[in-house]
C-alpha positions in Angstrom: 11.8 -10.1 17.8 10.8 -7.0 15.8 13.5 -5.6 13.4 13.7 -1.8 13.3 13.2 -0.3 9.9 15.4 2.7 9.1 14.2 3.4 5.6 10.4 2.9 5.4 9.6 3.0 1.7 10.6 0.4 -0.8 10.7 2.5 -4.0 10.8 0.9 -7.4 10.4 2.3 -10.9 11.6 2.1 -14.5 13.0 5.1 -16.5 12.8 5.1 -20.3 14.9 7.8 -21.9 18.1 8.4 -23.9 21.7 8.6 -22.8 20.8 7.3 -19.3 23.9 6.9 -17.2 23.6 4.3 -14.4 26.8 5.5 -12.6 25.5 9.1 -12.6 22.1 8.0 -11.3 23.7 6.1 -8.5 25.9 9.1 -7.5 22.9 11.5 -7.6 20.6 9.4 -5.6 23.1 8.5 -2.9 24.2 12.1 -2.6 20.7 13.7 -2.6 18.4 11.1 -1.1 19.2 9.1 2.1 18.5 5.5 1.9 19.9 2.0 1.5 19.7 -1.1 -0.7 20.1 1.0 -3.9 20.0 -1.0 -7.1 20.3 0.7 -10.4 20.5 -1.5 -13.5 19.9 -1.1 -17.2 21.4 0.7 -20.2 21.3 4.0 -21.9 17.6 3.6 -22.9 16.0 1.8 -19.9 16.9 1.7 -16.2 15.3 0.0 -13.2 15.6 1.7 -9.8 15.1 0.0 -6.4 15.8 2.1 -3.3 14.7 2.0 0.4 14.2 5.6 1.6 12.0 7.8 3.7 11.7 10.3 0.8 10.3 8.4 -2.2 9.0 11.6 -3.7 12.6 12.8 -4.1 13.5 9.7 -6.0 10.5 10.2 -8.3 11.1 13.9 -8.8 14.8 13.3 -9.8 14.0 10.3 -12.0 11.3 12.2 -13.9 13.9 14.7 -15.0 15.8 11.8 -16.8 13.0 10.4 -18.9 9.6 8.8 -18.7 9.0 7.0 -15.4 6.6 4.1 -15.2 5.8 0.9 -13.3 6.2 2.9 -10.1 5.8 1.0 -6.8 6.2 2.6 -3.4 5.6 0.1 -0.6 5.5 0.9 3.1 7.7 -1.8 4.7 6.4 -0.9 8.2 2.9 -1.7 7.2 4.1 -4.9 5.4 6.1 -6.1 8.4 3.0 -5.6 10.7 0.9 -7.6 8.3 -1.3 -4.7 7.1 -2.3 -4.5 3.4 -2.6 -1.4 1.2 
């Protein structure tokens, strides 16, 4: 039985900066970008983000305002669930 995927893109990245505020990042992402399975962990210098959304570019745009973003991964869960690569 196929499971319906509401939020297509598994978006993951790291942010390196200063005075990063995990609670503020969570509030901003949940208010401005629809999604689920949000995970924001780290400290004031380094934060890891994991978020399922249909708008990964909004996550990247916001996070880039906070510091340097790197180790960016955006995976299409629909393609993954159908066995397609790339």
